[in-house]
N, CA, C and O atoms as a GROMACS GRO file, in nm:
protein
  624
    1UNK      N    1   0.088  -0.111   0.001
    1UNK     CA    2   0.003  -0.004   0.000
    1UNK      C    3   0.094   0.126  -0.001
    1UNK      O    4   0.181   0.144   0.085
    2UNK      N    5   0.072   0.207  -0.094
    2UNK     CA    6   0.150   0.335  -0.094
    2UNK      C    7   0.070   0.443  -0.032
    2UNK      O    8  -0.050   0.457  -0.054
    3UNK      N    9   0.143   0.524   0.050
    3UNK     CA   10   0.087   0.637   0.122
    3UNK      C   11   0.193   0.730   0.164
    3UNK      O   12   0.311   0.695   0.166
    4UNK      N   13   0.153   0.849   0.199
    4UNK     CA   14   0.237   0.952   0.249
    4UNK      C   15   0.227   0.931   0.396
    4UNK      O   16   0.126   0.965   0.456
    5UNK      N   17   0.332   0.873   0.459
    5UNK     CA   18   0.334   0.832   0.603
    5UNK      C   19   0.300   0.954   0.700
    5UNK      O   20   0.229   0.943   0.799
    6UNK      N   21   0.357   1.067   0.661
    6UNK     CA   22   0.340   1.189   0.739
    6UNK      C   23   0.194   1.229   0.742
    6UNK      O   24   0.140   1.258   0.849
    7UNK      N   25   0.129   1.231   0.626
    7UNK     CA   26  -0.015   1.265   0.624
    7UNK      C   27  -0.098   1.179   0.690
    7UNK      O   28  -0.193   1.226   0.753
    8UNK      N   29  -0.076   1.050   0.686
    8UNK     CA   30  -0.148   0.945   0.767
    8UNK      C   31  -0.126   0.970   0.914
    8UNK      O   32  -0.223   0.978   0.990
    9UNK      N   33  -0.014   0.982   0.953
    9UNK     CA   34   0.021   1.003   1.099
    9UNK      C   35  -0.044   1.134   1.145
    9UNK      O   36  -0.099   1.139   1.254
   10UNK      N   37  -0.037   1.241   1.062
   10UNK     CA   38  -0.091   1.362   1.100
   10UNK      C   39  -0.254   1.342   1.118
   10UNK      O   40  -0.312   1.384   1.218
   11UNK      N   41  -0.313   1.282   1.025
   11UNK     CA   42  -0.454   1.252   1.029
   11UNK      C   43  -0.492   1.166   1.148
   11UNK      O   44  -0.595   1.192   1.211
   12UNK      N   45  -0.414   1.065   1.183
   12UNK     CA   46  -0.438   0.985   1.302
   12UNK      C   47  -0.425   1.064   1.425
   12UNK      O   48  -0.501   1.040   1.518
   13UNK      N   49  -0.327   1.164   1.436
   13UNK     CA   50  -0.300   1.231   1.552
   13UNK      C   51  -0.418   1.334   1.575
   13UNK      O   52  -0.455   1.362   1.689
   14UNK      N   53  -0.470   1.385   1.471
   14UNK     CA   54  -0.576   1.488   1.474
   14UNK      C   55  -0.715   1.436   1.513
   14UNK      O   56  -0.807   1.510   1.550
   15UNK      N   57  -0.723   1.312   1.503
   15UNK     CA   58  -0.852   1.239   1.535
   15UNK      C   59  -0.880   1.260   1.680
   15UNK      O   60  -0.791   1.261   1.765
   16UNK      N   61  -1.014   1.278   1.706
   16UNK     CA   62  -1.056   1.308   1.847
   16UNK      C   63  -1.037   1.168   1.926
   16UNK      O   64  -1.073   1.060   1.881
   17UNK      N   65  -0.975   1.186   2.049
   17UNK     CA   66  -0.960   1.065   2.126
   17UNK      C   67  -1.093   1.013   2.174
   17UNK      O   68  -1.182   1.095   2.194
   18UNK      N   69  -1.115   0.896   2.192
   18UNK     CA   70  -1.233   0.836   2.235
   18UNK      C   71  -1.208   0.749   2.357
   18UNK      O   72  -1.107   0.680   2.370
   19UNK      N   73  -1.308   0.757   2.448
   19UNK     CA   74  -1.279   0.669   2.566
   19UNK      C   75  -1.300   0.517   2.526
   19UNK      O   76  -1.247   0.426   2.590
   20UNK      N   77  -1.372   0.499   2.430
   20UNK     CA   78  -1.396   0.362   2.378
   20UNK      C   79  -1.279   0.298   2.316
   20UNK      O   80  -1.277   0.176   2.300
   21UNK      N   81  -1.179   0.374   2.279
   21UNK     CA   82  -1.059   0.320   2.205
   21UNK      C   83  -0.949   0.317   2.313
   21UNK      O   84  -0.918   0.418   2.375
   22UNK      N   85  -0.892   0.200   2.333
   22UNK     CA   86  -0.774   0.188   2.414
   22UNK      C   87  -0.656   0.252   2.355
   22UNK      O   88  -0.644   0.242   2.233
   23UNK      N   89  -0.571   0.312   2.417
   23UNK     CA   90  -0.436   0.370   2.374
   23UNK      C   91  -0.470   0.463   2.248
   23UNK      O   92  -0.425   0.436   2.136
   24UNK      N   93  -0.554   0.576   2.270
   24UNK     CA   94  -0.586   0.667   2.166
   24UNK      C   95  -0.463   0.725   2.114
   24UNK      O   96  -0.369   0.749   2.190
   25UNK      N   97  -0.456   0.751   1.985
   25UNK     CA   98  -0.332   0.815   1.922
   25UNK      C   99  -0.360   0.965   1.943
   25UNK      O  100  -0.466   1.015   1.906
   26UNK      N  101  -0.258   1.038   2.008
   26UNK     CA  102  -0.280   1.178   2.032
   26UNK      C  103  -0.157   1.260   1.973
   26UNK      O  104  -0.170   1.382   1.962
   27UNK      N  105  -0.046   1.203   1.937
   27UNK     CA  106   0.068   1.281   1.878
   27UNK      C  107   0.109   1.212   1.758
   27UNK      O  108   0.068   1.098   1.737
   28UNK      N  109   0.181   1.268   1.681
   28UNK     CA  110   0.240   1.210   1.550
   28UNK      C  111   0.330   1.089   1.582
   28UNK      O  112   0.334   0.989   1.511
   29UNK      N  113   0.400   1.104   1.693
   29UNK     CA  114   0.492   0.999   1.731
   29UNK      C  115   0.403   0.875   1.765
   29UNK      O  116   0.437   0.766   1.720
   30UNK      N  117   0.296   0.886   1.837
   30UNK     CA  118   0.194   0.772   1.868
   30UNK      C  119   0.144   0.719   1.732
   30UNK      O  120   0.128   0.598   1.716
   31UNK      N  121   0.118   0.807   1.636
   31UNK     CA  122   0.063   0.765   1.505
   31UNK      C  123   0.161   0.678   1.435
   31UNK      O  124   0.127   0.575   1.379
   32UNK      N  125   0.294   0.724   1.439
   32UNK     CA  126   0.397   0.639   1.371
   32UNK      C  127   0.404   0.510   1.437
   32UNK      O  128   0.405   0.410   1.365
   33UNK      N  129   0.409   0.497   1.565
   33UNK     CA  130   0.410   0.373   1.637
   33UNK      C  131   0.292   0.278   1.588
   33UNK      O  132   0.310   0.160   1.560
   34UNK      N  133   0.169   0.342   1.580
   34UNK     CA  134   0.056   0.267   1.540
   34UNK      C  135   0.073   0.223   1.395
   34UNK      O  136   0.030   0.114   1.357
   35UNK      N  137   0.132   0.302   1.320
   35UNK     CA  138   0.149   0.252   1.177
   35UNK      C  139   0.255   0.143   1.170
   35UNK      O  140   0.252   0.057   1.082
   36UNK      N  141   0.345   0.147   1.260
   36UNK     CA  142   0.447   0.032   1.269
   36UNK      C  143   0.375  -0.097   1.301
   36UNK      O  144   0.433  -0.200   1.266
   37UNK      N  145   0.273  -0.108   1.354
   37UNK     CA  146   0.190  -0.231   1.390
   37UNK      C  147   0.127  -0.272   1.254
   37UNK      O  148   0.110  -0.393   1.236
   38UNK      N  149   0.092  -0.185   1.159
   38UNK     CA  150   0.016  -0.221   1.044
   38UNK      C  151   0.116  -0.260   0.931
   38UNK      O  152   0.095  -0.355   0.855
   39UNK      N  153   0.227  -0.179   0.926
   39UNK     CA  154   0.324  -0.204   0.809
   39UNK      C  155   0.442  -0.260   0.860
   39UNK      O  156   0.505  -0.197   0.944
   40UNK      N  157   0.485  -0.382   0.816
   40UNK     CA  158   0.610  -0.439   0.850
   40UNK      C  159   0.724  -0.394   0.770
   40UNK      O  160   0.836  -0.398   0.821
   41UNK      N  161   0.708  -0.353   0.654
   41UNK     CA  162   0.807  -0.313   0.563
   41UNK      C  163   0.789  -0.184   0.501
   41UNK      O  164   0.678  -0.162   0.452
   42UNK      N  165   0.880  -0.096   0.496
   42UNK     CA  166   0.866   0.038   0.442
   42UNK      C  167   0.965   0.060   0.329
   42UNK      O  168   1.079   0.015   0.341
   43UNK      N  169   0.932   0.119   0.232
   43UNK     CA  170   1.015   0.160   0.128
   43UNK      C  171   0.998   0.313   0.107
   43UNK      O  172   0.897   0.354   0.049
   44UNK      N  173   1.092   0.398   0.152
   44UNK     CA  174   1.078   0.532   0.143
   44UNK      C  175   1.127   0.591   0.007
   44UNK      O  176   1.240   0.561  -0.034
   45UNK      N  177   1.048   0.671  -0.062
   45UNK     CA  178   1.082   0.729  -0.180
   45UNK      C  179   1.117   0.872  -0.146
   45UNK      O  180   1.037   0.943  -0.085
   46UNK      N  181   1.228   0.912  -0.183
   46UNK     CA  182   1.266   1.058  -0.154
   46UNK      C  183   1.170   1.148  -0.236
   46UNK      O  184   1.126   1.113  -0.345
   47UNK      N  185   1.140   1.262  -0.178
   47UNK     CA  186   1.067   1.363  -0.250
   47UNK      C  187   1.137   1.413  -0.376
   47UNK      O  188   1.259   1.420  -0.384
   48UNK      N  189   1.052   1.447  -0.472
   48UNK     CA  190   1.102   1.495  -0.600
   48UNK      C  191   1.181   1.636  -0.569
   48UNK      O  192   1.128   1.728  -0.507
   49UNK      N  193   1.305   1.641  -0.617
   49UNK     CA  194   1.384   1.756  -0.586
   49UNK      C  195   1.321   1.872  -0.647
   49UNK      O  196   1.284   1.867  -0.764
   50UNK      N  197   1.304   1.982  -0.572
   50UNK     CA  198   1.252   2.104  -0.626
   50UNK      C  199   1.359   2.160  -0.728
   50UNK      O  200   1.478   2.163  -0.698
   51UNK      N  201   1.314   2.200  -0.841
   51UNK     CA  202   1.397   2.253  -0.941
   51UNK      C  203   1.315   2.336  -1.030
   51UNK      O  204   1.192   2.332  -1.023
   52UNK      N  205   1.377   2.412  -1.113
   52UNK     CA  206   1.316   2.512  -1.202
   52UNK      C  207   1.238   2.432  -1.309
   52UNK      O  208   1.298   2.362  -1.391
   53UNK      N  209   1.108   2.442  -1.306
   53UNK     CA  210   1.018   2.368  -1.405
   53UNK      C  211   1.030   2.429  -1.545
   53UNK      O  212   0.994   2.368  -1.646
   54UNK      N  213   1.084   2.557  -1.546
   54UNK     CA  214   1.098   2.619  -1.680
   54UNK      C  215   1.194   2.545  -1.773
   54UNK      O  216   1.170   2.524  -1.892
   55UNK      N  217   1.315   2.506  -1.704
   55UNK     CA  218   1.405   2.425  -1.783
   55UNK      C  219   1.346   2.287  -1.826
   55UNK      O  220   1.373   2.236  -1.935
   56UNK      N  221   1.262   2.229  -1.733
   56UNK     CA  222   1.204   2.105  -1.761
   56UNK      C  223   1.114   2.115  -1.885
   56UNK      O  224   1.116   2.032  -1.976
   57UNK      N  225   1.029   2.229  -1.880
   57UNK     CA  226   0.942   2.242  -1.981
   57UNK      C  227   1.011   2.274  -2.119
   57UNK      O  228   0.967   2.229  -2.224
   58UNK      N  229   1.119   2.353  -2.112
   58UNK     CA  230   1.195   2.382  -2.226
   58UNK      C  231   1.247   2.248  -2.294
   58UNK      O  232   1.239   2.231  -2.416
   59UNK      N  233   1.298   2.160  -2.215
   59UNK     CA  234   1.346   2.033  -2.256
   59UNK      C  235   1.232   1.949  -2.310
   59UNK      O  236   1.252   1.875  -2.406
   60UNK      N  237   1.115   1.957  -2.253
   60UNK     CA  238   1.009   1.884  -2.298
   60UNK      C  239   0.982   1.929  -2.450
   60UNK      O  240   0.978   1.847  -2.542
   61UNK      N  241   0.965   2.062  -2.468
   61UNK     CA  242   0.936   2.110  -2.599
   61UNK      C  243   1.051   2.073  -2.698
   61UNK      O  244   1.024   2.035  -2.812
   62UNK      N  245   1.172   2.084  -2.657
   62UNK     CA  246   1.294   2.050  -2.742
   62UNK      C  247   1.302   1.903  -2.778
   62UNK      O  248   1.349   1.870  -2.887
   63UNK      N  249   1.257   1.812  -2.693
   63UNK     CA  250   1.286   1.678  -2.710
   63UNK      C  251   1.160   1.597  -2.760
   63UNK      O  252   1.171   1.505  -2.841
   64UNK      N  253   1.037   1.637  -2.706
   64UNK     CA  254   0.922   1.570  -2.745
   64UNK      C  255   0.811   1.639  -2.830
   64UNK      O  256   0.718   1.577  -2.882
   65UNK      N  257   0.829   1.762  -2.838
   65UNK     CA  258   0.738   1.851  -2.917
   65UNK      C  259   0.816   1.914  -3.025
   65UNK      O  260   0.804   2.035  -3.045
   66UNK      N  261   0.892   1.842  -3.094
   66UNK     CA  262   0.982   1.900  -3.188
   66UNK      C  263   0.907   1.972  -3.302
   66UNK      O  264   0.955   2.074  -3.350
   67UNK      N  265   0.800   1.923  -3.342
   67UNK     CA  266   0.711   1.993  -3.450
   67UNK      C  267   0.676   2.123  -3.397
   67UNK      O  268   0.689   2.219  -3.474
   68UNK      N  269   0.631   2.145  -3.269
   68UNK     CA  270   0.589   2.272  -3.215
   68UNK      C  271   0.711   2.358  -3.213
   68UNK      O  272   0.703   2.476  -3.246
   69UNK      N  273   0.822   2.306  -3.177
   69UNK     CA  274   0.948   2.388  -3.164
   69UNK      C  275   0.988   2.438  -3.299
   69UNK      O  276   1.024   2.555  -3.314
   70UNK      N  277   0.982   2.348  -3.404
   70UNK     CA  278   1.017   2.386  -3.538
   70UNK      C  279   0.923   2.498  -3.588
   70UNK      O  280   0.967   2.598  -3.643
   71UNK      N  281   0.793   2.475  -3.566
   71UNK     CA  282   0.696   2.584  -3.604
   71UNK      C  283   0.716   2.723  -3.542
   71UNK      O  284   0.704   2.829  -3.604
   72UNK      N  285   0.750   2.712  -3.409
   72UNK     CA  286   0.758   2.842  -3.338
   72UNK      C  287   0.898   2.897  -3.381
   72UNK      O  288   0.904   3.019  -3.394
   73UNK      N  289   1.012   2.824  -3.406
   73UNK     CA  290   1.124   2.882  -3.458
   73UNK      C  291   1.110   2.940  -3.596
   73UNK      O  292   1.162   3.048  -3.625
   74UNK      N  293   1.034   2.862  -3.688
   74UNK     CA  294   1.003   2.919  -3.821
   74UNK      C  295   0.924   3.052  -3.809
   74UNK      O  296   0.943   3.136  -3.896
   75UNK      N  297   0.838   3.077  -3.710
   75UNK     CA  298   0.783   3.206  -3.689
   75UNK      C  299   0.856   3.308  -3.606
   75UNK      O  300   0.804   3.411  -3.564
   76UNK      N  301   0.985   3.271  -3.584
   76UNK     CA  302   1.077   3.362  -3.508
   76UNK      C  303   1.028   3.384  -3.369
   76UNK      O  304   1.047   3.495  -3.319
   77UNK      N  305   0.968   3.293  -3.300
   77UNK     CA  306   0.929   3.295  -3.163
   77UNK      C  307   1.042   3.251  -3.078
   77UNK      O  308   1.107   3.150  -3.103
   78UNK      N  309   1.064   3.328  -2.976
   78UNK     CA  310   1.170   3.288  -2.878
   78UNK      C  311   1.109   3.198  -2.780
   78UNK      O  312   1.035   3.239  -2.691
   79UNK      N  313   1.143   3.065  -2.799
   79UNK     CA  314   1.081   2.956  -2.720
   79UNK      C  315   1.112   2.976  -2.571
   79UNK      O  316   1.028   2.948  -2.486
   80UNK      N  317   1.233   3.026  -2.541
   80UNK     CA  318   1.273   3.044  -2.402
   80UNK      C  319   1.183   3.151  -2.334
   80UNK      O  320   1.137   3.132  -2.222
   81UNK      N  321   1.160   3.262  -2.403
   81UNK     CA  322   1.070   3.366  -2.348
   81UNK      C  323   0.927   3.315  -2.332
   81UNK      O  324   0.859   3.345  -2.234
   82UNK      N  325   0.882   3.235  -2.430
   82UNK     CA  326   0.756   3.166  -2.420
   82UNK      C  327   0.742   3.093  -2.291
   82UNK      O  328   0.650   3.115  -2.212
   83UNK      N  329   0.839   3.004  -2.272
   83UNK     CA  330   0.842   2.916  -2.153
   83UNK      C  331   0.849   2.999  -2.019
   83UNK      O  332   0.789   2.967  -1.917
   84UNK      N  333   0.926   3.105  -2.030
   84UNK     CA  334   0.944   3.189  -1.903
   84UNK      C  335   0.807   3.251  -1.865
   84UNK      O  336   0.775   3.270  -1.747
   85UNK      N  337   0.724   3.284  -1.977
   85UNK     CA  338   0.589   3.345  -1.946
   85UNK      C  339   0.495   3.243  -1.911
   85UNK      O  340   0.406   3.279  -1.833
   86UNK      N  341   0.494   3.116  -1.952
   86UNK     CA  342   0.388   3.023  -1.924
   86UNK      C  343   0.417   2.938  -1.793
   86UNK      O  344   0.324   2.898  -1.723
   87UNK      N  345   0.537   2.915  -1.765
   87UNK     CA  346   0.567   2.842  -1.638
   87UNK      C  347   0.613   2.933  -1.529
   87UNK      O  348   0.726   2.983  -1.535
   88UNK      N  349   0.532   2.957  -1.429
   88UNK     CA  350   0.554   3.045  -1.318
   88UNK      C  351   0.666   2.973  -1.226
   88UNK      O  352   0.675   2.851  -1.216
   89UNK      N  353   0.741   3.055  -1.166
   89UNK     CA  354   0.839   2.997  -1.077
   89UNK      C  355   0.774   2.913  -0.963
   89UNK      O  356   0.839   2.822  -0.910
   90UNK      N  357   0.654   2.940  -0.927
   90UNK     CA  358   0.574   2.858  -0.832
   90UNK      C  359   0.533   2.726  -0.875
   90UNK      O  360   0.490   2.642  -0.795
   91UNK      N  361   0.546   2.705  -1.002
   91UNK     CA  362   0.504   2.563  -1.054
   91UNK      C  363   0.624   2.469  -1.016
   91UNK      O  364   0.736   2.477  -1.067
   92UNK      N  365   0.588   2.383  -0.925
   92UNK     CA  366   0.697   2.284  -0.878
   92UNK      C  367   0.685   2.142  -0.921
   92UNK      O  368   0.776   2.061  -0.904
   93UNK      N  369   0.558   2.110  -0.983
   93UNK     CA  370   0.535   1.974  -1.019
   93UNK      C  371   0.574   1.953  -1.165
   93UNK      O  372   0.542   2.036  -1.250
   94UNK      N  373   0.635   1.855  -1.193
   94UNK     CA  374   0.662   1.828  -1.352
   94UNK      C  375   0.512   1.796  -1.414
   94UNK      O  376   0.486   1.828  -1.531
   95UNK      N  377   0.428   1.739  -1.342
   95UNK     CA  378   0.298   1.711  -1.404
   95UNK      C  379   0.230   1.839  -1.444
   95UNK      O  380   0.176   1.850  -1.554
   96UNK      N  381   0.233   1.938  -1.354
   96UNK     CA  382   0.168   2.071  -1.381
   96UNK      C  383   0.243   2.136  -1.498
   96UNK      O  384   0.174   2.193  -1.582
   97UNK      N  385   0.372   2.134  -1.512
   97UNK     CA  386   0.444   2.184  -1.616
   97UNK      C  387   0.402   2.118  -1.747
   97UNK      O  388   0.381   2.184  -1.849
   98UNK      N  389   0.389   1.979  -1.740
   98UNK     CA  390   0.346   1.912  -1.867
   98UNK      C  391   0.209   1.954  -1.916
   98UNK      O  392   0.183   1.974  -2.034
   99UNK      N  393   0.117   1.966  -1.807
   99UNK     CA  394  -0.010   1.999  -1.841
   99UNK      C  395  -0.021   2.136  -1.909
   99UNK      O  396  -0.101   2.155  -2.001
  100UNK      N  397   0.064   2.236  -1.860
  100UNK     CA  398   0.056   2.375  -1.920
  100UNK      C  399   0.118   2.364  -2.064
  100UNK      O  400   0.064   2.422  -2.158
  101UNK      N  401   0.222   2.295  -2.079
  101UNK     CA  402   0.292   2.283  -2.215
  101UNK      C  403   0.191   2.220  -2.314
  101UNK      O  404   0.170   2.267  -2.426
  102UNK      N  405   0.134   2.114  -2.266
  102UNK     CA  406   0.041   2.041  -2.353
  102UNK      C  407  -0.082   2.125  -2.391
  102UNK      O  408  -0.125   2.122  -2.507
  103UNK      N  409  -0.140   2.200  -2.296
  103UNK     CA  410  -0.243   2.291  -2.322
  103UNK      C  411  -0.209   2.404  -2.423
  103UNK      O  412  -0.290   2.445  -2.506
  104UNK      N  413  -0.085   2.450  -2.410
  104UNK     CA  414  -0.028   2.544  -2.512
  104UNK      C  415  -0.027   2.489  -2.650
  104UNK      O  416  -0.079   2.546  -2.746
  105UNK      N  417   0.040   2.367  -2.654
  105UNK     CA  418   0.057   2.292  -2.778
  105UNK      C  419  -0.078   2.267  -2.844
  105UNK      O  420  -0.091   2.289  -2.964
  106UNK      N  421  -0.176   2.223  -2.772
  106UNK     CA  422  -0.303   2.188  -2.827
  106UNK      C  423  -0.366   2.315  -2.882
  106UNK      O  424  -0.413   2.314  -2.996
  107UNK      N  425  -0.370   2.427  -2.805
  107UNK     CA  426  -0.428   2.549  -2.838
  107UNK      C  427  -0.360   2.606  -2.954
  107UNK      O  428  -0.430   2.664  -3.038
  108UNK      N  429  -0.228   2.597  -2.970
  108UNK     CA  430  -0.152   2.651  -3.079
  108UNK      C  431  -0.184   2.581  -3.212
  108UNK      O  432  -0.207   2.643  -3.316
  109UNK      N  433  -0.183   2.445  -3.201
  109UNK     CA  434  -0.220   2.368  -3.328
  109UNK      C  435  -0.368   2.390  -3.366
  109UNK      O  436  -0.401   2.398  -3.485
  110UNK      N  437  -0.456   2.400  -3.268
  110UNK     CA  438  -0.595   2.416  -3.308
  110UNK      C  439  -0.609   2.565  -3.376
  110UNK      O  440  -0.676   2.585  -3.478
  111UNK      N  441  -0.546   2.655  -3.312
  111UNK     CA  442  -0.552   2.800  -3.367
  111UNK      C  443  -0.493   2.799  -3.507
  111UNK      O  444  -0.553   2.856  -3.599
  112UNK      N  445  -0.379   2.737  -3.527
  112UNK     CA  446  -0.310   2.741  -3.653
  112UNK      C  447  -0.403   2.662  -3.760
  112UNK      O  448  -0.415   2.705  -3.875
  113UNK      N  449  -0.461   2.557  -3.720
  113UNK     CA  450  -0.557   2.484  -3.813
  113UNK      C  451  -0.675   2.572  -3.853
  113UNK      O  452  -0.716   2.573  -3.969
  114UNK      N  453  -0.727   2.644  -3.761
  114UNK     CA  454  -0.848   2.729  -3.776
  114UNK      C  455  -0.808   2.848  -3.859
  114UNK      O  456  -0.888   2.896  -3.939
  115UNK      N  457  -0.684   2.898  -3.841
  115UNK     CA  458  -0.638   3.004  -3.932
  115UNK      C  459  -0.634   2.956  -4.075
  115UNK      O  460  -0.689   3.019  -4.166
  116UNK      N  461  -0.566   2.842  -4.093
  116UNK     CA  462  -0.554   2.785  -4.228
  116UNK      C  463  -0.695   2.758  -4.293
  116UNK      O  464  -0.719   2.787  -4.411
  117UNK      N  465  -0.772   2.709  -4.219
  117UNK     CA  466  -0.913   2.679  -4.274
  117UNK      C  467  -0.994   2.811  -4.298
  117UNK      O  468  -1.094   2.810  -4.369
  118UNK      N  469  -0.952   2.914  -4.243
  118UNK     CA  470  -1.029   3.036  -4.263
  118UNK      C  471  -0.979   3.128  -4.372
  118UNK      O  472  -1.046   3.221  -4.417
  119UNK      N  473  -0.855   3.096  -4.411
  119UNK     CA  474  -0.799   3.197  -4.517
  119UNK      C  475  -0.872   3.182  -4.644
  119UNK      O  476  -0.894   3.073  -4.698
  120UNK      N  477  -0.911   3.298  -4.692
  120UNK     CA  478  -1.000   3.308  -4.818
  120UNK      C  479  -1.138   3.258  -4.814
  120UNK      O  480  -1.203   3.243  -4.918
  121UNK      N  481  -1.186   3.232  -4.696
  121UNK     CA  482  -1.331   3.180  -4.692
  121UNK      C  483  -1.402   3.246  -4.573
  121UNK      O  484  -1.347   3.315  -4.486
  122UNK      N  485  -1.527   3.217  -4.582
  122UNK     CA  486  -1.618   3.268  -4.474
  122UNK      C  487  -1.679   3.149  -4.393
  122UNK      O  488  -1.788   3.154  -4.337
  123UNK      N  489  -1.592   3.039  -4.396
  123UNK     CA  490  -1.635   2.930  -4.316
  123UNK      C  491  -1.660   2.946  -4.171
  123UNK      O  492  -1.586   3.025  -4.112
  124UNK      N  493  -1.754   2.883  -4.102
  124UNK     CA  494  -1.776   2.896  -3.966
  124UNK      C  495  -1.654   2.850  -3.887
  124UNK      O  496  -1.596   2.747  -3.919
  125UNK      N  497  -1.614   2.923  -3.787
  125UNK     CA  498  -1.505   2.882  -3.706
  125UNK      C  499  -1.371   2.910  -3.761
  125UNK      O  500  -1.270   2.880  -3.697
  126UNK      N  501  -1.365   2.968  -3.879
  126UNK     CA  502  -1.236   3.006  -3.939
  126UNK      C  503  -1.186   3.130  -3.888
  126UNK      O  504  -1.261   3.224  -3.865
  127UNK      N  505  -1.052   3.134  -3.867
  127UNK     CA  506  -0.992   3.262  -3.811
  127UNK      C  507  -0.917   3.330  -3.916
  127UNK      O  508  -0.875   3.262  -4.010
  128UNK      N  509  -0.893   3.460  -3.912
  128UNK     CA  510  -0.810   3.545  -4.000
  128UNK      C  511  -0.678   3.499  -4.010
  128UNK      O  512  -0.641   3.422  -3.921
  129UNK      N  513  -0.597   3.528  -4.100
  129UNK     CA  514  -0.455   3.485  -4.115
  129UNK      C  515  -0.378   3.561  -4.009
  129UNK      O  516  -0.384   3.682  -3.988
  130UNK      N  517  -0.303   3.467  -3.943
  130UNK     CA  518  -0.198   3.501  -3.829
  130UNK      C  519  -0.276   3.569  -3.706
  130UNK      O  520  -0.215   3.645  -3.631
  131UNK      N  521  -0.393   3.545  -3.692
  131UNK     CA  522  -0.475   3.595  -3.570
  131UNK      C  523  -0.412   3.534  -3.443
  131UNK      O  524  -0.392   3.602  -3.342
  132UNK      N  525  -0.380   3.400  -3.453
  132UNK     CA  526  -0.319   3.324  -3.342
  132UNK      C  527  -0.173   3.320  -3.355
  132UNK      O  528  -0.105   3.352  -3.258
  133UNK      N  529  -0.119   3.283  -3.462
  133UNK     CA  530   0.025   3.255  -3.471
  133UNK      C  531   0.104   3.384  -3.476
  133UNK      O  532   0.226   3.374  -3.481
  134UNK      N  533   0.052   3.500  -3.475
  134UNK     CA  534   0.128   3.623  -3.454
  134UNK      C  535   0.146   3.659  -3.307
  134UNK      O  536   0.222   3.750  -3.272
  135UNK      N  537   0.073   3.584  -3.217
  135UNK     CA  538   0.059   3.624  -3.080
  135UNK      C  539   0.086   3.504  -2.996
  135UNK      O  540  -0.008   3.464  -2.927
  136UNK      N  541   0.202   3.438  -2.991
  136UNK     CA  542   0.220   3.320  -2.910
  136UNK      C  543   0.226   3.346  -2.762
  136UNK      O  544   0.184   3.261  -2.683
  137UNK      N  545   0.278   3.465  -2.720
  137UNK     CA  546   0.276   3.488  -2.579
  137UNK      C  547   0.133   3.517  -2.517
  137UNK      O  548   0.102   3.489  -2.402
  138UNK      N  549   0.058   3.573  -2.601
  138UNK     CA  550  -0.081   3.585  -2.568
  138UNK      C  551  -0.153   3.456  -2.549
  138UNK      O  552  -0.225   3.436  -2.451
  139UNK      N  553  -0.134   3.371  -2.643
  139UNK     CA  554  -0.198   3.238  -2.644
  139UNK      C  555  -0.128   3.154  -2.517
  139UNK      O  556  -0.197   3.074  -2.454
  140UNK      N  557  -0.018   3.170  -2.490
  140UNK     CA  558   0.046   3.117  -2.376
  140UNK      C  559  -0.022   3.169  -2.243
  140UNK      O  560  -0.061   3.090  -2.156
  141UNK      N  561  -0.033   3.296  -2.234
  141UNK     CA  562  -0.102   3.351  -2.109
  141UNK      C  563  -0.243   3.299  -2.093
  141UNK      O  564  -0.289   3.265  -1.984
  142UNK      N  565  -0.310   3.293  -2.206
  142UNK     CA  566  -0.449   3.236  -2.198
  142UNK      C  567  -0.448   3.093  -2.158
  142UNK      O  568  -0.536   3.048  -2.083
  143UNK      N  569  -0.354   3.020  -2.205
  143UNK     CA  570  -0.341   2.879  -2.164
  143UNK      C  571  -0.317   2.866  -2.010
  143UNK      O  572  -0.375   2.782  -1.942
  144UNK      N  573  -0.228   2.954  -1.961
  144UNK     CA  574  -0.195   2.951  -1.816
  144UNK      C  575  -0.323   2.990  -1.746
  144UNK      O  576  -0.348   2.926  -1.643
  145UNK      N  577  -0.405   3.082  -1.784
  145UNK     CA  578  -0.523   3.109  -1.715
  145UNK      C  579  -0.618   3.004  -1.719
  145UNK      O  580  -0.686   2.980  -1.619
  146UNK      N  581  -0.633   2.932  -1.834
  146UNK     CA  582  -0.716   2.816  -1.846
  146UNK      C  583  -0.666   2.701  -1.755
  146UNK      O  584  -0.746   2.635  -1.688
  147UNK      N  585  -0.537   2.678  -1.755
  147UNK     CA  586  -0.471   2.580  -1.681
  147UNK      C  587  -0.504   2.591  -1.523
  147UNK      O  588  -0.520   2.493  -1.451
  148UNK      N  589  -0.512   2.719  -1.482
  148UNK     CA  590  -0.532   2.752  -1.340
  148UNK      C  591  -0.673   2.681  -1.304
  148UNK      O  592  -0.685   2.614  -1.202
  149UNK      N  593  -0.768   2.699  -1.388
  149UNK     CA  594  -0.891   2.636  -1.369
  149UNK      C  595  -0.900   2.485  -1.380
  149UNK      O  596  -0.956   2.417  -1.294
  150UNK      N  597  -0.840   2.433  -1.491
  150UNK     CA  598  -0.836   2.300  -1.522
  150UNK      C  599  -0.751   2.212  -1.431
  150UNK      O  600  -0.795   2.108  -1.381
  151UNK      N  601  -0.633   2.257  -1.414
  151UNK     CA  602  -0.525   2.172  -1.351
  151UNK      C  603  -0.501   2.202  -1.206
  151UNK      O  604  -0.412   2.143  -1.145
  152UNK      N  605  -0.574   2.289  -1.150
  152UNK     CA  606  -0.560   2.327  -1.016
  152UNK      C  607  -0.430   2.370  -0.981
  152UNK      O  608  -0.380   2.333  -0.875
  153UNK      N  609  -0.364   2.449  -1.067
  153UNK     CA  610  -0.237   2.504  -1.038
  153UNK      C  611  -0.247   2.618  -0.951
  153UNK      O  612  -0.331   2.705  -0.976
  154UNK      N  613  -0.170   2.627  -0.851
  154UNK     CA  614  -0.186   2.738  -0.760
  154UNK      C  615  -0.091   2.855  -0.816
  154UNK      O  616   0.025   2.832  -0.850
  155UNK      N  617  -0.145   2.974  -0.823
  155UNK     CA  618  -0.069   3.082  -0.888
  155UNK      C  619   0.062   3.118  -0.808
  155UNK      O  620   0.160   3.164  -0.867
  156UNK      N  621   0.063   3.098  -0.683
  156UNK     CA  622   0.179   3.132  -0.601
  156UNK      C  623   0.194   3.028  -0.482
  156UNK      O  624   0.286   3.039  -0.401
   0.00000   0.00000   0.00000
């Protein structure tokens, strides 16, 4: 069973003591002793080292989203500046950084397709030429705002 031992111990120690329970758990140390009775073997996984998720996101774009990087470079977009705008220093989880980058990539490709489909036509949903692709930083900021709602990313 995998769990965060500190959180389980904290939850057990905050539980209201009851006269019906012998040896009620009242401190975190009591909770740890209680957990020792349940779990005979522990494998501790060290916490993920805190690091700058901007370099992680940039590496993600460079290694796995090469088509996006190529398109952005072709349009003279500074990918480093884009990543600096979309990945806040408070983002500490690789999962959240991946979610933000993926949200940007999806929005970028959808916008580019709708631009392409709208050139020279009055088709529904079509966008004018370069409405999206001339404003990558704005698209990135909109994705961050959307990500705050979808991904539960804390702004600070």
